[in-house]
mmJSON file of the N, C-alpha and C atoms, coordinates in Angstrom:
{"data_MODEL":{"atom_site":{
"group_PDB":["ATOM","ATOM","ATOM","ATOM","ATOM","ATOM","ATOM","ATOM","ATOM","ATOM","ATOM","ATOM","ATOM","ATOM","ATOM","ATOM","ATOM","ATOM","ATOM","ATOM","ATOM","ATOM","ATOM","ATOM","ATOM","ATOM","ATOM","ATOM","ATOM","ATOM","ATOM","ATOM","ATOM","ATOM","ATOM","ATOM","ATOM","ATOM","ATOM","ATOM","ATOM","ATOM","ATOM","ATOM","ATOM","ATOM","ATOM","ATOM","ATOM","ATOM","ATOM","ATOM","ATOM","ATOM","ATOM","ATOM","ATOM","ATOM","ATOM","ATOM","ATOM","ATOM","ATOM","ATOM","ATOM","ATOM","ATOM","ATOM","ATOM","ATOM","ATOM","ATOM","ATOM","ATOM","ATOM","ATOM","ATOM","ATOM","ATOM","ATOM","ATOM","ATOM","ATOM","ATOM","ATOM","ATOM","ATOM","ATOM","ATOM","ATOM","ATOM","ATOM","ATOM","ATOM","ATOM","ATOM","ATOM","ATOM","ATOM","ATOM","ATOM","ATOM","ATOM","ATOM","ATOM","ATOM","ATOM","ATOM","ATOM","ATOM","ATOM","ATOM","ATOM","ATOM","ATOM","ATOM","ATOM","ATOM","ATOM","ATOM","ATOM","ATOM","ATOM","ATOM","ATOM","ATOM","ATOM","ATOM","ATOM","ATOM","ATOM","ATOM","ATOM","ATOM","ATOM","ATOM","ATOM","ATOM","ATOM","ATOM","ATOM","ATOM","ATOM","ATOM","ATOM","ATOM","ATOM","ATOM","ATOM","ATOM","ATOM","ATOM","ATOM","ATOM","ATOM","ATOM","ATOM","ATOM","ATOM","ATOM","ATOM","ATOM","ATOM","ATOM","ATOM","ATOM","ATOM","ATOM","ATOM","ATOM","ATOM","ATOM","ATOM","ATOM","ATOM","ATOM","ATOM","ATOM","ATOM","ATOM","ATOM","ATOM","ATOM","ATOM","ATOM","ATOM","ATOM","ATOM","ATOM","ATOM","ATOM","ATOM","ATOM","ATOM","ATOM","ATOM","ATOM","ATOM","ATOM","ATOM","ATOM","ATOM","ATOM","ATOM","ATOM","ATOM","ATOM","ATOM","ATOM","ATOM","ATOM","ATOM","ATOM","ATOM","ATOM","ATOM","ATOM","ATOM","ATOM","ATOM","ATOM","ATOM","ATOM","ATOM","ATOM"],
"id":[1,2,3,4,5,6,7,8,9,10,11,12,13,14,15,16,17,18,19,20,21,22,23,24,25,26,27,28,29,30,31,32,33,34,35,36,37,38,39,40,41,42,43,44,45,46,47,48,49,50,51,52,53,54,55,56,57,58,59,60,61,62,63,64,65,66,67,68,69,70,71,72,73,74,75,76,77,78,79,80,81,82,83,84,85,86,87,88,89,90,91,92,93,94,95,96,97,98,99,100,101,102,103,104,105,106,107,108,109,110,111,112,113,114,115,116,117,118,119,120,121,122,123,124,125,126,127,128,129,130,131,132,133,134,135,136,137,138,139,140,141,142,143,144,145,146,147,148,149,150,151,152,153,154,155,156,157,158,159,160,161,162,163,164,165,166,167,168,169,170,171,172,173,174,175,176,177,178,179,180,181,182,183,184,185,186,187,188,189,190,191,192,193,194,195,196,197,198,199,200,201,202,203,204,205,206,207,208,209,210,211,212,213,214,215,216,217,218,219,220,221,222,223,224,225],
"type_symbol":["N","C","C","N","C","C","N","C","C","N","C","C","N","C","C","N","C","C","N","C","C","N","C","C","N","C","C","N","C","C","N","C","C","N","C","C","N","C","C","N","C","C","N","C","C","N","C","C","N","C","C","N","C","C","N","C","C","N","C","C","N","C","C","N","C","C","N","C","C","N","C","C","N","C","C","N","C","C","N","C","C","N","C","C","N","C","C","N","C","C","N","C","C","N","C","C","N","C","C","N","C","C","N","C","C","N","C","C","N","C","C","N","C","C","N","C","C","N","C","C","N","C","C","N","C","C","N","C","C","N","C","C","N","C","C","N","C","C","N","C","C","N","C","C","N","C","C","N","C","C","N","C","C","N","C","C","N","C","C","N","C","C","N","C","C","N","C","C","N","C","C","N","C","C","N","C","C","N","C","C","N","C","C","N","C","C","N","C","C","N","C","C","N","C","C","N","C","C","N","C","C","N","C","C","N","C","C","N","C","C","N","C","C","N","C","C","N","C","C","N","C","C","N","C","C"],
"label_atom_id":["N","CA","C","N","CA","C","N","CA","C","N","CA","C","N","CA","C","N","CA","C","N","CA","C","N","CA","C","N","CA","C","N","CA","C","N","CA","C","N","CA","C","N","CA","C","N","CA","C","N","CA","C","N","CA","C","N","CA","C","N","CA","C","N","CA","C","N","CA","C","N","CA","C","N","CA","C","N","CA","C","N","CA","C","N","CA","C","N","CA","C","N","CA","C","N","CA","C","N","CA","C","N","CA","C","N","CA","C","N","CA","C","N","CA","C","N","CA","C","N","CA","C","N","CA","C","N","CA","C","N","CA","C","N","CA","C","N","CA","C","N","CA","C","N","CA","C","N","CA","C","N","CA","C","N","CA","C","N","CA","C","N","CA","C","N","CA","C","N","CA","C","N","CA","C","N","CA","C","N","CA","C","N","CA","C","N","CA","C","N","CA","C","N","CA","C","N","CA","C","N","CA","C","N","CA","C","N","CA","C","N","CA","C","N","CA","C","N","CA","C","N","CA","C","N","CA","C","N","CA","C","N","CA","C","N","CA","C","N","CA","C","N","CA","C","N","CA","C","N","CA","C","N","CA","C","N","CA","C","N","CA","C"],
"label_alt_id":[null,null,null,null,null,null,null,null,null,null,null,null,null,null,null,null,null,null,null,null,null,null,null,null,null,null,null,null,null,null,null,null,null,null,null,null,null,null,null,null,null,null,null,null,null,null,null,null,null,null,null,null,null,null,null,null,null,null,null,null,null,null,null,null,null,null,null,null,null,null,null,null,null,null,null,null,null,null,null,null,null,null,null,null,null,null,null,null,null,null,null,null,null,null,null,null,null,null,null,null,null,null,null,null,null,null,null,null,null,null,null,null,null,null,null,null,null,null,null,null,null,null,null,null,null,null,null,null,null,null,null,null,null,null,null,null,null,null,null,null,null,null,null,null,null,null,null,null,null,null,null,null,null,null,null,null,null,null,null,null,null,null,null,null,null,null,null,null,null,null,null,null,null,null,null,null,null,null,null,null,null,null,null,null,null,null,null,null,null,null,null,null,null,null,null,null,null,null,null,null,null,null,null,null,null,null,null,null,null,null,null,null,null,null,null,null,null,null,null,null,null,null,null,null,null],
"label_comp_id":["MET","MET","MET","PRO","PRO","PRO","ALA","ALA","ALA","VAL","VAL","VAL","PHE","PHE","PHE","ILE","ILE","ILE","LEU","LEU","LEU","LEU","LEU","LEU","ARG","ARG","ARG","SER","SER","SER","LEU","LEU","LEU","VAL","VAL","VAL","ILE","ILE","ILE","ARG","ARG","ARG","LEU","LEU","LEU","LEU","LEU","LEU","SER","SER","SER","SER","SER","SER","ARG","ARG","ARG","LEU","LEU","LEU","ALA","ALA","ALA","GLY","GLY","GLY","SER","SER","SER","LEU","LEU","LEU","ALA","ALA","ALA","GLN","GLN","GLN","PHE","PHE","PHE","LEU","LEU","LEU","ARG","ARG","ARG","ARG","ARG","ARG","SER","SER","SER","LEU","LEU","LEU","SER","SER","SER","THR","THR","THR","GLY","GLY","GLY","ALA","ALA","ALA","ALA","ALA","ALA","HIS","HIS","HIS","LEU","LEU","LEU","GLY","GLY","GLY","THR","THR","THR","ALA","ALA","ALA","LEU","LEU","LEU","ARG","ARG","ARG","HIS","HIS","HIS","VAL","VAL","VAL","TRP","TRP","TRP","ASP","ASP","ASP","ARG","ARG","ARG","ILE","ILE","ILE","ARG","ARG","ARG","SER","SER","SER","GLN","GLN","GLN","GLU","GLU","GLU","SER","SER","SER","LYS","LYS","LYS","GLU","GLU","GLU","ALA","ALA","ALA","ILE","ILE","ILE","LEU","LEU","LEU","GLY","GLY","GLY","CYS","CYS","CYS","VAL","VAL","VAL","LEU","LEU","LEU","CYS","CYS","CYS","ILE","ILE","ILE","LEU","LEU","LEU","ASN","ASN","ASN","MET","MET","MET","HIS","HIS","HIS","LYS","LYS","LYS","LYS","LYS","LYS","VAL","VAL","VAL","GLU","GLU","GLU","ASN","ASN","ASN"],
"label_asym_id":["A","A","A","A","A","A","A","A","A","A","A","A","A","A","A","A","A","A","A","A","A","A","A","A","A","A","A","A","A","A","A","A","A","A","A","A","A","A","A","A","A","A","A","A","A","A","A","A","A","A","A","A","A","A","A","A","A","A","A","A","A","A","A","A","A","A","A","A","A","A","A","A","A","A","A","A","A","A","A","A","A","A","A","A","A","A","A","A","A","A","A","A","A","A","A","A","A","A","A","A","A","A","A","A","A","A","A","A","A","A","A","A","A","A","A","A","A","A","A","A","A","A","A","A","A","A","A","A","A","A","A","A","A","A","A","A","A","A","A","A","A","A","A","A","A","A","A","A","A","A","A","A","A","A","A","A","A","A","A","A","A","A","A","A","A","A","A","A","A","A","A","A","A","A","A","A","A","A","A","A","A","A","A","A","A","A","A","A","A","A","A","A","A","A","A","A","A","A","A","A","A","A","A","A","A","A","A","A","A","A","A","A","A","A","A","A","A","A","A","A","A","A","A","A","A"],
"label_entity_id":["1","1","1","1","1","1","1","1","1","1","1","1","1","1","1","1","1","1","1","1","1","1","1","1","1","1","1","1","1","1","1","1","1","1","1","1","1","1","1","1","1","1","1","1","1","1","1","1","1","1","1","1","1","1","1","1","1","1","1","1","1","1","1","1","1","1","1","1","1","1","1","1","1","1","1","1","1","1","1","1","1","1","1","1","1","1","1","1","1","1","1","1","1","1","1","1","1","1","1","1","1","1","1","1","1","1","1","1","1","1","1","1","1","1","1","1","1","1","1","1","1","1","1","1","1","1","1","1","1","1","1","1","1","1","1","1","1","1","1","1","1","1","1","1","1","1","1","1","1","1","1","1","1","1","1","1","1","1","1","1","1","1","1","1","1","1","1","1","1","1","1","1","1","1","1","1","1","1","1","1","1","1","1","1","1","1","1","1","1","1","1","1","1","1","1","1","1","1","1","1","1","1","1","1","1","1","1","1","1","1","1","1","1","1","1","1","1","1","1","1","1","1","1","1","1"],
"label_seq_id":[1,1,1,2,2,2,3,3,3,4,4,4,5,5,5,6,6,6,7,7,7,8,8,8,9,9,9,10,10,10,11,11,11,12,12,12,13,13,13,14,14,14,15,15,15,16,16,16,17,17,17,18,18,18,19,19,19,20,20,20,21,21,21,22,22,22,23,23,23,24,24,24,25,25,25,26,26,26,27,27,27,28,28,28,29,29,29,30,30,30,31,31,31,32,32,32,33,33,33,34,34,34,35,35,35,36,36,36,37,37,37,38,38,38,39,39,39,40,40,40,41,41,41,42,42,42,43,43,43,44,44,44,45,45,45,46,46,46,47,47,47,48,48,48,49,49,49,50,50,50,51,51,51,52,52,52,53,53,53,54,54,54,55,55,55,56,56,56,57,57,57,58,58,58,59,59,59,60,60,60,61,61,61,62,62,62,63,63,63,64,64,64,65,65,65,66,66,66,67,67,67,68,68,68,69,69,69,70,70,70,71,71,71,72,72,72,73,73,73,74,74,74,75,75,75],
"pdbx_PDB_ins_code":[null,null,null,null,null,null,null,null,null,null,null,null,null,null,null,null,null,null,null,null,null,null,null,null,null,null,null,null,null,null,null,null,null,null,null,null,null,null,null,null,null,null,null,null,null,null,null,null,null,null,null,null,null,null,null,null,null,null,null,null,null,null,null,null,null,null,null,null,null,null,null,null,null,null,null,null,null,null,null,null,null,null,null,null,null,null,null,null,null,null,null,null,null,null,null,null,null,null,null,null,null,null,null,null,null,null,null,null,null,null,null,null,null,null,null,null,null,null,null,null,null,null,null,null,null,null,null,null,null,null,null,null,null,null,null,null,null,null,null,null,null,null,null,null,null,null,null,null,null,null,null,null,null,null,null,null,null,null,null,null,null,null,null,null,null,null,null,null,null,null,null,null,null,null,null,null,null,null,null,null,null,null,null,null,null,null,null,null,null,null,null,null,null,null,null,null,null,null,null,null,null,null,null,null,null,null,null,null,null,null,null,null,null,null,null,null,null,null,null,null,null,null,null,null,null],
"Cartn_x":[0.81,0.0,0.851,1.884,2.694,3.407,3.784,4.466,3.524,2.264,1.283,1.089,1.043,0.885,2.082,3.277,4.492,4.498,4.103,4.05,3.034,1.841,0.819,1.269,1.892,2.378,3.436,4.357,5.398,4.803,3.784,3.136,2.431,1.747,1.055,2.068,3.169,4.199,4.797,5.072,5.624,4.63,3.371,2.342,2.242,2.192,2.085,3.328,4.497,5.723,5.839,5.402,5.467,4.487,3.31,2.348,2.853,3.48,4.03,5.174,6.012,7.125,6.594,5.557,4.952,4.34,3.663,3.057,4.128,5.2,6.294,6.945,7.145,7.746,6.849,5.533,4.612,4.635,4.686,4.741,6.013,7.155,8.414,8.411,7.86,7.785,6.942,5.788,4.917,5.584,6.251,6.915,8.033,8.837,9.922,9.389,8.317,7.725,7.19,6.504,5.968,7.1,8.126,9.276,9.975,10.137,10.776,9.929,8.612,7.73,7.843,7.873,8.0,9.363,10.408,11.742,11.811,11.22,11.203,10.479,9.364,8.605,9.424,10.082,10.9,12.066,12.703,13.833,13.379,12.22,11.697,11.409,10.888,10.586,11.875,12.896,14.183,14.777,14.712,15.268,14.593,13.289,12.559,12.923,13.347,13.7,15.095,15.936,17.284,17.19,17.673,17.551,18.758,19.929,21.163,21.428,21.739,22.074,23.391,24.342,25.617,25.415,24.495,24.212,23.599,22.689,22.075,23.119,24.024,25.066,26.02,26.329,27.216,26.572,25.281,24.569,24.536,24.234,24.218,25.601,26.645,28.012,28.31,27.865,28.067,27.308,26.077,25.27,25.919,26.391,27.067,28.335,29.074,30.287,29.954,28.914,28.506,28.049,27.274,26.806,27.963,28.974,30.127,30.98,30.927,31.694,31.209,29.957,29.388,29.708,30.239,30.611,31.867,31.943,33.122,34.282,35.456,36.632,37.071,37.213,37.641,39.154,39.72,41.182,41.633],
"Cartn_y":[-1.208,0.0,1.27,1.37,2.59,2.787,1.694,1.836,2.442,2.077,2.633,4.12,4.483,5.883,6.708,6.178,6.886,7.033,5.988,6.042,7.082,7.068,8.052,9.474,9.647,10.972,11.467,10.589,11.016,11.327,10.567,10.868,12.218,12.5,13.788,14.923,14.736,15.781,16.022,14.962,15.124,15.828,15.461,16.08,17.573,17.907,19.319,20.097,19.503,20.228,20.434,19.451,19.635,20.718,20.751,21.809,23.168,23.227,24.496,24.947,24.015,24.36,24.874,24.222,24.679,26.055,26.285,27.598,28.668,28.33,29.283,29.603,28.593,28.819,29.721,29.486,30.336,31.769,31.922,33.253,33.989,33.294,33.919,34.279,33.393,33.653,34.895,34.993,36.163,37.428,37.333,38.503,39.004,38.084,38.484,39.076,38.5,39.016,40.427,40.634,41.96,42.961,42.544,43.424,43.801,42.83,43.111,44.072,43.912,44.818,46.239,46.392,47.732,48.347,47.531,48.034,48.447,47.636,47.981,49.288,49.498,50.742,51.939,51.781,52.874,53.185,52.152,52.39,53.058,52.653,53.306,54.786,55.091,56.478,57.303,56.749,57.457,57.62,56.549,56.59,57.678,57.816,58.831,60.241,60.402,61.737,62.168,61.214,61.565,62.128,63.343,64.025,63.766,63.714,63.659,62.256,62.194,60.919,60.385,61.279,60.84,60.188,60.723,60.145,58.759,58.616,57.309,56.293,56.703,55.799,55.43,56.38,56.099,55.105,55.269,54.351,52.952,52.867,51.563,50.919,51.721,51.197,50.613,51.295,50.79,49.489,49.434,48.22,47.058,47.296,46.235,45.774,46.7,46.354,45.463,45.812,45.022,43.639,43.573,42.272,41.407,42.009,41.242,40.743,41.397,40.949,39.592,39.256,38.002,36.819,37.094,36.007,35.32,34.009,33.266,33.576,33.689,33.938,32.627,32.651,31.446,31.416,30.265,30.116,29.468],
"Cartn_z":[0.0,0.0,0.0,0.861,0.836,-0.504,-1.18,-2.469,-3.506,-3.482,-4.412,-4.129,-2.854,-2.473,-2.963,-2.777,-3.211,-4.737,-5.439,-6.894,-7.374,-6.779,-7.163,-6.849,-5.691,-5.305,-6.288,-6.676,-7.613,-8.985,-9.403,-10.676,-10.643,-9.537,-9.398,-9.376,-8.681,-8.616,-9.996,-10.745,-12.097,-13.011,-12.9,-13.734,-13.431,-12.143,-11.768,-12.167,-11.974,-12.316,-13.817,-14.613,-16.064,-16.509,-15.894,-16.243,-15.801,-14.608,-14.135,-15.035,-15.443,-16.324,-17.662,-18.181,-19.433,-19.291,-18.179,-17.937,-17.783,-17.078,-16.902,-18.235,-19.072,-20.393,-21.24,-21.207,-21.962,-21.443,-20.117,-19.515,-19.941,-19.887,-20.284,-21.768,-22.593,-24.032,-24.309,-23.644,-23.834,-23.321,-22.164,-21.589,-22.489,-23.011,-23.9,-25.2,-25.702,-26.931,-26.719,-25.616,-25.306,-25.092,-24.369,-24.135,-25.428,-26.32,-27.61,-28.437,-28.386,-29.132,-28.602,-27.278,-26.69,-27.026,-26.963,-27.287,-28.751,-29.629,-31.053,-31.312,-30.637,-30.795,-30.313,-29.176,-28.637,-29.561,-30.095,-31.0,-32.295,-32.818,-34.014,-33.759,-32.567,-32.215,-32.161,-31.536,-31.445,-32.84,-33.64,-35.002,-35.837,-35.692,-36.45,-36.014,-34.782,-34.279,-34.699,-35.1,-35.548,-36.961,-37.14,-38.435,-39.339,-38.751,-39.53,-40.084,-41.385,-42.01,-41.44,-41.133,-40.56,-39.198,-38.4,-37.088,-37.233,-38.181,-38.407,-38.86,-39.757,-40.225,-39.097,-38.215,-37.083,-36.127,-35.874,-34.99,-35.601,-36.9,-37.564,-37.546,-37.709,-37.635,-36.259,-35.206,-33.842,-33.614,-34.104,-33.944,-34.678,-35.91,-36.656,-35.955,-35.382,-34.641,-33.444,-32.711,-31.545,-31.979,-33.061,-33.539,-34.016,-34.639,-35.096,-33.943,-32.796,-31.627,-31.144,-31.402,-30.93,-31.837,-33.026,-33.914,-33.381,-33.585,-33.164,-34.108,-33.534,-34.337,-34.975,-36.31,-37.012,-37.07,-36.738,-36.771,-38.04],
"occupancy":[1.0,1.0,1.0,1.0,1.0,1.0,1.0,1.0,1.0,1.0,1.0,1.0,1.0,1.0,1.0,1.0,1.0,1.0,1.0,1.0,1.0,1.0,1.0,1.0,1.0,1.0,1.0,1.0,1.0,1.0,1.0,1.0,1.0,1.0,1.0,1.0,1.0,1.0,1.0,1.0,1.0,1.0,1.0,1.0,1.0,1.0,1.0,1.0,1.0,1.0,1.0,1.0,1.0,1.0,1.0,1.0,1.0,1.0,1.0,1.0,1.0,1.0,1.0,1.0,1.0,1.0,1.0,1.0,1.0,1.0,1.0,1.0,1.0,1.0,1.0,1.0,1.0,1.0,1.0,1.0,1.0,1.0,1.0,1.0,1.0,1.0,1.0,1.0,1.0,1.0,1.0,1.0,1.0,1.0,1.0,1.0,1.0,1.0,1.0,1.0,1.0,1.0,1.0,1.0,1.0,1.0,1.0,1.0,1.0,1.0,1.0,1.0,1.0,1.0,1.0,1.0,1.0,1.0,1.0,1.0,1.0,1.0,1.0,1.0,1.0,1.0,1.0,1.0,1.0,1.0,1.0,1.0,1.0,1.0,1.0,1.0,1.0,1.0,1.0,1.0,1.0,1.0,1.0,1.0,1.0,1.0,1.0,1.0,1.0,1.0,1.0,1.0,1.0,1.0,1.0,1.0,1.0,1.0,1.0,1.0,1.0,1.0,1.0,1.0,1.0,1.0,1.0,1.0,1.0,1.0,1.0,1.0,1.0,1.0,1.0,1.0,1.0,1.0,1.0,1.0,1.0,1.0,1.0,1.0,1.0,1.0,1.0,1.0,1.0,1.0,1.0,1.0,1.0,1.0,1.0,1.0,1.0,1.0,1.0,1.0,1.0,1.0,1.0,1.0,1.0,1.0,1.0,1.0,1.0,1.0,1.0,1.0,1.0,1.0,1.0,1.0,1.0,1.0,1.0,1.0,1.0,1.0,1.0,1.0,1.0],
"B_iso_or_equiv":[0.0,0.0,0.0,0.0,0.0,0.0,0.0,0.0,0.0,0.0,0.0,0.0,0.0,0.0,0.0,0.0,0.0,0.0,0.0,0.0,0.0,0.0,0.0,0.0,0.0,0.0,0.0,0.0,0.0,0.0,0.0,0.0,0.0,0.0,0.0,0.0,0.0,0.0,0.0,0.0,0.0,0.0,0.0,0.0,0.0,0.0,0.0,0.0,0.0,0.0,0.0,0.0,0.0,0.0,0.0,0.0,0.0,0.0,0.0,0.0,0.0,0.0,0.0,0.0,0.0,0.0,0.0,0.0,0.0,0.0,0.0,0.0,0.0,0.0,0.0,0.0,0.0,0.0,0.0,0.0,0.0,0.0,0.0,0.0,0.0,0.0,0.0,0.0,0.0,0.0,0.0,0.0,0.0,0.0,0.0,0.0,0.0,0.0,0.0,0.0,0.0,0.0,0.0,0.0,0.0,0.0,0.0,0.0,0.0,0.0,0.0,0.0,0.0,0.0,0.0,0.0,0.0,0.0,0.0,0.0,0.0,0.0,0.0,0.0,0.0,0.0,0.0,0.0,0.0,0.0,0.0,0.0,0.0,0.0,0.0,0.0,0.0,0.0,0.0,0.0,0.0,0.0,0.0,0.0,0.0,0.0,0.0,0.0,0.0,0.0,0.0,0.0,0.0,0.0,0.0,0.0,0.0,0.0,0.0,0.0,0.0,0.0,0.0,0.0,0.0,0.0,0.0,0.0,0.0,0.0,0.0,0.0,0.0,0.0,0.0,0.0,0.0,0.0,0.0,0.0,0.0,0.0,0.0,0.0,0.0,0.0,0.0,0.0,0.0,0.0,0.0,0.0,0.0,0.0,0.0,0.0,0.0,0.0,0.0,0.0,0.0,0.0,0.0,0.0,0.0,0.0,0.0,0.0,0.0,0.0,0.0,0.0,0.0,0.0,0.0,0.0,0.0,0.0,0.0,0.0,0.0,0.0,0.0,0.0,0.0],
"pdbx_formal_charge":[null,null,null,null,null,null,null,null,null,null,null,null,null,null,null,null,null,null,null,null,null,null,null,null,null,null,null,null,null,null,null,null,null,null,null,null,null,null,null,null,null,null,null,null,null,null,null,null,null,null,null,null,null,null,null,null,null,null,null,null,null,null,null,null,null,null,null,null,null,null,null,null,null,null,null,null,null,null,null,null,null,null,null,null,null,null,null,null,null,null,null,null,null,null,null,null,null,null,null,null,null,null,null,null,null,null,null,null,null,null,null,null,null,null,null,null,null,null,null,null,null,null,null,null,null,null,null,null,null,null,null,null,null,null,null,null,null,null,null,null,null,null,null,null,null,null,null,null,null,null,null,null,null,null,null,null,null,null,null,null,null,null,null,null,null,null,null,null,null,null,null,null,null,null,null,null,null,null,null,null,null,null,null,null,null,null,null,null,null,null,null,null,null,null,null,null,null,null,null,null,null,null,null,null,null,null,null,null,null,null,null,null,null,null,null,null,null,null,null,null,null,null,null,null,null],
"auth_seq_id":[1,1,1,2,2,2,3,3,3,4,4,4,5,5,5,6,6,6,7,7,7,8,8,8,9,9,9,10,10,10,11,11,11,12,12,12,13,13,13,14,14,14,15,15,15,16,16,16,17,17,17,18,18,18,19,19,19,20,20,20,21,21,21,22,22,22,23,23,23,24,24,24,25,25,25,26,26,26,27,27,27,28,28,28,29,29,29,30,30,30,31,31,31,32,32,32,33,33,33,34,34,34,35,35,35,36,36,36,37,37,37,38,38,38,39,39,39,40,40,40,41,41,41,42,42,42,43,43,43,44,44,44,45,45,45,46,46,46,47,47,47,48,48,48,49,49,49,50,50,50,51,51,51,52,52,52,53,53,53,54,54,54,55,55,55,56,56,56,57,57,57,58,58,58,59,59,59,60,60,60,61,61,61,62,62,62,63,63,63,64,64,64,65,65,65,66,66,66,67,67,67,68,68,68,69,69,69,70,70,70,71,71,71,72,72,72,73,73,73,74,74,74,75,75,75],
"auth_comp_id":["MET","MET","MET","PRO","PRO","PRO","ALA","ALA","ALA","VAL","VAL","VAL","PHE","PHE","PHE","ILE","ILE","ILE","LEU","LEU","LEU","LEU","LEU","LEU","ARG","ARG","ARG","SER","SER","SER","LEU","LEU","LEU","VAL","VAL","VAL","ILE","ILE","ILE","ARG","ARG","ARG","LEU","LEU","LEU","LEU","LEU","LEU","SER","SER","SER","SER","SER","SER","ARG","ARG","ARG","LEU","LEU","LEU","ALA","ALA","ALA","GLY","GLY","GLY","SER","SER","SER","LEU","LEU","LEU","ALA","ALA","ALA","GLN","GLN","GLN","PHE","PHE","PHE","LEU","LEU","LEU","ARG","ARG","ARG","ARG","ARG","ARG","SER","SER","SER","LEU","LEU","LEU","SER","SER","SER","THR","THR","THR","GLY","GLY","GLY","ALA","ALA","ALA","ALA","ALA","ALA","HIS","HIS","HIS","LEU","LEU","LEU","GLY","GLY","GLY","THR","THR","THR","ALA","ALA","ALA","LEU","LEU","LEU","ARG","ARG","ARG","HIS","HIS","HIS","VAL","VAL","VAL","TRP","TRP","TRP","ASP","ASP","ASP","ARG","ARG","ARG","ILE","ILE","ILE","ARG","ARG","ARG","SER","SER","SER","GLN","GLN","GLN","GLU","GLU","GLU","SER","SER","SER","LYS","LYS","LYS","GLU","GLU","GLU","ALA","ALA","ALA","ILE","ILE","ILE","LEU","LEU","LEU","GLY","GLY","GLY","CYS","CYS","CYS","VAL","VAL","VAL","LEU","LEU","LEU","CYS","CYS","CYS","ILE","ILE","ILE","LEU","LEU","LEU","ASN","ASN","ASN","MET","MET","MET","HIS","HIS","HIS","LYS","LYS","LYS","LYS","LYS","LYS","VAL","VAL","VAL","GLU","GLU","GLU","ASN","ASN","ASN"],
"auth_asym_id":["A","A","A","A","A","A","A","A","A","A","A","A","A","A","A","A","A","A","A","A","A","A","A","A","A","A","A","A","A","A","A","A","A","A","A","A","A","A","A","A","A","A","A","A","A","A","A","A","A","A","A","A","A","A","A","A","A","A","A","A","A","A","A","A","A","A","A","A","A","A","A","A","A","A","A","A","A","A","A","A","A","A","A","A","A","A","A","A","A","A","A","A","A","A","A","A","A","A","A","A","A","A","A","A","A","A","A","A","A","A","A","A","A","A","A","A","A","A","A","A","A","A","A","A","A","A","A","A","A","A","A","A","A","A","A","A","A","A","A","A","A","A","A","A","A","A","A","A","A","A","A","A","A","A","A","A","A","A","A","A","A","A","A","A","A","A","A","A","A","A","A","A","A","A","A","A","A","A","A","A","A","A","A","A","A","A","A","A","A","A","A","A","A","A","A","A","A","A","A","A","A","A","A","A","A","A","A","A","A","A","A","A","A","A","A","A","A","A","A","A","A","A","A","A","A"],
"auth_atom_id":["N","CA","C","N","CA","C","N","CA","C","N","CA","C","N","CA","C","N","CA","C","N","CA","C","N","CA","C","N","CA","C","N","CA","C","N","CA","C","N","CA","C","N","CA","C","N","CA","C","N","CA","C","N","CA","C","N","CA","C","N","CA","C","N","CA","C","N","CA","C","N","CA","C","N","CA","C","N","CA","C","N","CA","C","N","CA","C","N","CA","C","N","CA","C","N","CA","C","N","CA","C","N","CA","C","N","CA","C","N","CA","C","N","CA","C","N","CA","C","N","CA","C","N","CA","C","N","CA","C","N","CA","C","N","CA","C","N","CA","C","N","CA","C","N","CA","C","N","CA","C","N","CA","C","N","CA","C","N","CA","C","N","CA","C","N","CA","C","N","CA","C","N","CA","C","N","CA","C","N","CA","C","N","CA","C","N","CA","C","N","CA","C","N","CA","C","N","CA","C","N","CA","C","N","CA","C","N","CA","C","N","CA","C","N","CA","C","N","CA","C","N","CA","C","N","CA","C","N","CA","C","N","CA","C","N","CA","C","N","CA","C","N","CA","C","N","CA","C","N","CA","C","N","CA","C","N","CA","C","N","CA","C"],
"pdbx_PDB_model_num":[1,1,1,1,1,1,1,1,1,1,1,1,1,1,1,1,1,1,1,1,1,1,1,1,1,1,1,1,1,1,1,1,1,1,1,1,1,1,1,1,1,1,1,1,1,1,1,1,1,1,1,1,1,1,1,1,1,1,1,1,1,1,1,1,1,1,1,1,1,1,1,1,1,1,1,1,1,1,1,1,1,1,1,1,1,1,1,1,1,1,1,1,1,1,1,1,1,1,1,1,1,1,1,1,1,1,1,1,1,1,1,1,1,1,1,1,1,1,1,1,1,1,1,1,1,1,1,1,1,1,1,1,1,1,1,1,1,1,1,1,1,1,1,1,1,1,1,1,1,1,1,1,1,1,1,1,1,1,1,1,1,1,1,1,1,1,1,1,1,1,1,1,1,1,1,1,1,1,1,1,1,1,1,1,1,1,1,1,1,1,1,1,1,1,1,1,1,1,1,1,1,1,1,1,1,1,1,1,1,1,1,1,1,1,1,1,1,1,1,1,1,1,1,1,1]
}}}
């Protein structure tokens, strides 16, 4: 009898933890998506306010430099 109880308890715990993990993953996915949308909107607003073409090119150059830093160096 105690072995059946332990087995049922472990099954219930696994079921709940998998559902909680799934819910947490969905929550994080939605939060990141919403955050990215807000960041994109803010960046578009700032980009539209920049008048100078040289400033826009300098910003794009900095962004490209940062993105290239993340690439692995090939030997």
